[in-house]
C-alpha positions in Angstrom: -51.4 12.8 16.3 -52.2 9.6 14.3 -50.4 8.8 11.1 -50.2 5.8 8.8 -46.8 4.5 7.9 -45.7 2.4 4.9 -45.0 -1.2 5.5 -41.6 -1.7 7.2 -38.9 -4.2 6.4 -36.2 -5.0 8.9 -32.8 -5.8 7.3 -30.0 -7.2 9.4 -26.4 -6.5 8.4 -24.3 -8.3 11.0 -20.8 -7.0 10.5 -18.2 -5.0 12.2 -15.9 -5.0 9.2 -15.7 -1.2 9.1 -15.1 -0.7 12.8 -12.2 -0.7 15.2 -13.9 -2.9 17.8 -15.4 -6.3 17.5 -19.1 -6.8 18.5 -21.2 -4.5 16.3 -22.1 -7.6 14.2 -24.2 -8.7 17.1 -26.3 -5.5 16.9 -29.2 -6.8 14.8 -30.0 -9.7 17.2 -29.7 -7.3 20.2 -32.3 -5.0 18.6 -34.6 -8.0 17.8 -34.2 -9.3 21.4 -35.1 -5.8 22.7 -38.4 -6.2 20.8 -38.0 -3.8 17.8 -40.4 -5.6 15.5 -43.0 -6.2 18.2 -42.8 -2.5 19.3 -43.5 -1.3 15.7 -46.3 -3.9 15.2 -47.9 -2.7 18.4 -48.1 0.8 16.9 -50.0 -0.6 13.9 -47.1 -0.8 11.6 -46.9 -3.7 9.1 -43.5 -5.2 9.9 -41.7 -7.9 8.1 -38.2 -9.1 9.2 -36.2 -10.1 6.2 -33.5 -11.7 8.4 -29.8 -11.0 8.0 -27.7 -10.4 4.9 -24.7 -12.7 4.6 -21.5 -11.1 3.6 -17.8 -11.7 4.1 -16.4 -12.3 7.6 -14.2 -9.7 9.3 -10.6 -10.7 8.5 -9.3 -8.3 11.3 -6.3 -7.1 9.3 -4.3 -3.8 9.3 -5.1 -1.0 6.9 -3.8 -1.2 3.4 -3.1 2.2 1.7 -5.2 4.0 4.4 -8.3 1.7 4.2 -9.0 -1.2 6.5 -10.9 -4.2 5.0 -11.8 -2.3 1.8 -12.9 -5.4 -0.2 -15.1 -6.6 2.6 -16.6 -3.2 3.2 -17.4 -2.9 -0.5 -19.1 -6.3 -0.5 -21.2 -5.6 2.5 -22.3 -2.2 1.2 -23.2 -3.6 -2.1 -25.5 -6.2 -0.3 -27.0 -3.4 1.7 -27.5 -1.1 -1.3 -29.3 -3.9 -3.2 -31.5 -4.9 -0.3 -32.5 -1.4 0.6 -33.2 -0.5 -3.0 -35.4 -3.6 -3.4 -37.5 -2.6 -0.4 -37.9 1.0 -1.7 -39.0 -0.2 -5.1 -41.7 -2.3 -3.4 -43.0 0.7 -1.6 -41.7 -0.4 1.8 -39.7 1.4 4.4 -36.3 -0.2 5.0 -34.9 -0.2 8.5 -31.3 -1.3 8.4 -30.1 -3.0 11.6 -26.3 -2.7 11.8 -23.6 -3.4 12.0 -21.2 -0.6 12.0 -21.8 2.8 10.3 -19.8 2.1 7.2 -23.1 0.4 6.1 -24.7 3.9 5.9 -22.8 4.2 2.6 -24.8 1.4 0.9 -28.1 2.3 2.5 -27.9 6.0 1.5 -26.6 5.2 -2.0 -29.7 3.2 -2.5 -32.0 5.9 -1.1 -30.3 8.6 -3.3 -30.8 6.4 -6.4 -34.5 6.0 -5.4 -34.8 9.7 -5.1 -33.4 10.3 -8.5 -35.7 7.7 -10.0 -38.8 9.1 -8.3 -38.0 12.8 -8.5 -37.9 13.1 -4.7 -35.7 15.6 -2.8 -33.2 13.8 -0.5 -32.7 14.9 3.1 -30.4 12.9 5.4 -30.3 13.4 9.1 -27.0 11.9 10.4 -27.4 11.4 14.2 -23.8 10.7 15.4 -21.0 11.8 17.8 -18.7 11.7 14.7 -18.8 13.5 11.4 -17.5 10.4 9.5 -15.9 12.6 6.9 -12.4 11.1 6.9 -10.4 10.0 3.9 -7.3 7.7 3.6 -5.1 10.9 3.8 -6.5 12.2 7.1 -7.8 9.1 8.9 -5.9 8.2 12.1 -7.1 4.6 12.0 -8.1 3.5 8.5 -11.4 2.3 9.8 -14.0 2.9 7.1 -16.9 3.5 9.6 -15.3 6.9 9.9 -15.6 7.6 6.1 -19.1 6.9 4.8 -20.2 10.6 4.5 -17.1 11.6 2.6 -17.5 8.6 0.3 -21.2 9.5 -0.3 -20.0 13.0 -1.2 -17.5 11.6 -3.7 -14.3 11.5 -1.7 -12.7 8.1 -1.3 -11.9 4.9 -3.3 -13.8 4.5 -6.5 -15.2 1.1 -5.3 -17.1 3.0 -2.6 -17.7 6.5 -4.2 -19.1 4.7 -7.3 -21.0 2.0 -5.5 -24.2 2.9 -7.3 -22.5 3.5 -10.6 -22.1 7.3 -10.4 -20.5 9.8 -8.1 -21.2 11.6 -5.9 -24.2 9.6 -4.5 -25.4 12.8 -2.8 -24.4 16.5 -2.3 -23.2 17.9 1.0 -26.2 20.2 1.1 -28.5 17.2 1.4 -27.2 16.1 4.8 -27.6 17.6 8.3 -25.3 16.2 11.0 -26.6 16.4 14.6 -24.9 15.7 17.9 -21.3 15.9 16.5 -18.6 16.2 19.2 -15.6 14.2 17.9 -13.9 15.4 14.7 -10.3 14.7 13.6 -8.1 17.6 12.7 -7.8 16.9 9.0 -11.5 15.9 8.9 -12.4 19.3 10.3 -10.7 21.0 7.4 -12.5 18.8 4.8 -15.9 19.5 6.4 -15.2 23.3 6.2 -14.0 22.9 2.6 -17.1 21.1 1.5 -19.6 23.1 3.5 -21.3 20.4 5.5 -24.2 21.5 7.7 -23.0 20.3 11.2 -25.0 20.9 14.4 -22.4 20.1 17.0 -23.0 19.9 20.7 -21.8 23.4 21.4 -24.4 24.7 18.9 -27.1 22.5 20.5 -26.1 23.8 23.9 -26.3 27.4 22.7 -29.6 27.4 20.9 -31.4 24.3 22.2 -32.4 21.1 20.5 -35.8 22.4 19.4 -34.3 25.1 17.2 -31.6 22.8 15.9 -34.3 20.3 14.7 -36.3 23.1 13.2 -33.3 24.2 11.2 -32.3 20.7 10.2 -35.9 20.0 9.0 -36.3 23.3 7.2 -37.5 22.8 3.6 -38.7 19.2 4.2 -42.0 18.9 2.4 -44.3 16.3 0.7 -41.7 15.9 -2.0 -38.9 15.0 0.5 -37.6 11.5 1.2 -36.2 11.8 4.8 -33.6 9.3 5.7 -32.4 9.0 9.3 -29.0 7.4 9.9 -29.0 6.8 13.7 -25.6 5.9 15.2 -26.3 5.0 18.8 -23.1 6.7 19.9 -25.1 9.9 19.1 -26.5 9.4 22.6 -24.6 10.3 25.8 -22.7 7.2 27.0 -24.3 7.6 30.4 -27.6 6.3 28.9 -26.2 4.3 26.0 -23.0 2.5 27.0 -23.2 -0.2 24.3 -21.1 1.3 21.6 -17.4 1.0 20.7 -16.7 4.7 20.3 -18.2 6.5 23.3 -17.8 10.2 23.4 -19.0 12.1 26.6 -21.3 15.1 26.3 -24.0 13.8 23.9 -27.8 14.3 24.0 -29.6 13.1 27.0 -32.7 11.0 27.0 -35.2 13.9 26.8 -33.2 15.7 24.0 -33.0 12.4 22.0 -36.8 11.9 22.5 -37.4 15.4 21.2 -35.3 14.7 18.1 -37.3 11.6 17.3 -40.6 13.2 18.0 -39.9 16.2 15.8 -38.9 13.9 13.0 -42.1 12.0 13.5 -44.1 15.2 13.4 -42.6 16.0 10.0 -44.4 13.0 8.6 -41.6 12.4 6.1 -39.5 9.6 7.6 -39.0 7.1 4.7 -35.9 5.0 5.6 -33.8 4.4 8.7 -30.4 3.0 9.8 -29.7 1.9 13.3 -26.0 1.2 13.6 -23.0 0.8 15.9 -24.9 -1.0 18.7 -22.3 -3.3 20.4 -24.0 -5.6 22.9 -20.6 -6.9 24.1 -20.0 -3.5 25.7 -23.6 -3.0 26.8 -25.2 -3.6 30.2 -28.2 -6.0 30.2 -29.1 -4.9 26.6 -29.8 -1.4 28.0 -28.7 0.4 24.9 -30.7 -1.8 22.5 -33.8 -1.2 24.6 -33.2 2.5 24.5 -32.8 2.4 20.8 -36.1 0.6 20.4 -37.8 3.2 22.7 -36.4 6.0 20.5 -37.5 4.3 17.3 -41.0 4.0 18.7 -40.9 7.8 19.0 -39.9 8.0 15.4 -43.1 6.2 14.7 -45.4 8.5 16.6 -45.1 7.5 20.3 -45.1 10.7 22.4 -44.2 11.1 26.0 -46.8 13.9 26.2 -50.5 13.9 25.3 -50.8 15.9 22.1 -53.9 16.8 20.1 
């Protein structure tokens, strides 16, 4: 199946300010070294690398009132929001190279604004081991990479919930979470209260990844802007060791390929985050190479011959 894609812009956001481990700030370079830009260009995609955004350094301090590094997280997400929004306005597909997953807040805030401006329907696929729906009241760590989804849905400090000027940036019914297998107790109650659509690993085991993806993509049509927020800890750590928050029991290689291929088959991918890659914890850039392989599948590479 051949398909044309809009021109792509790579945006590096080298920070681990929202995480509990150092090293995710090196993720953008690891993805570049693994050949992300070249792989997309080889598939006929027009790729421009915008380089890295330059935000505040990680002060590595303890949480204050339940939030760790809040001013720095706000600054980085504002930079991301502005950069992603600028690419969307130019008709380009932004690919955010993280950095930790707190950056999904800025990226998706920009995408949600773009959808409102263009009359598009928003659909977010959140590929992750974690639901990232914590708040300052229930977080065990204060790390804001565990809070972007709750902030996007209007729960959190005003500086983050109103990053784009209004709150909430999106509704809970606009996101589908896939691969979830680590949820804190208080977070679980919040998820149930707000009705998030979560496809956890037990559900995937019970009905299979194909049916999960069919459900997650149901209703996606020509008027849908599909945003994929890909946390590499979505993958089982046996194939993707280079993350700070590994959780056993994730999707295997073939399941992950099926996820990406079915997203590609939808023809609606319009923006992408690749986050939480930590090369310090990786083995010979193995996880970055796998991420590039999977992103190629998002752009139409299939392991099978298809008409």
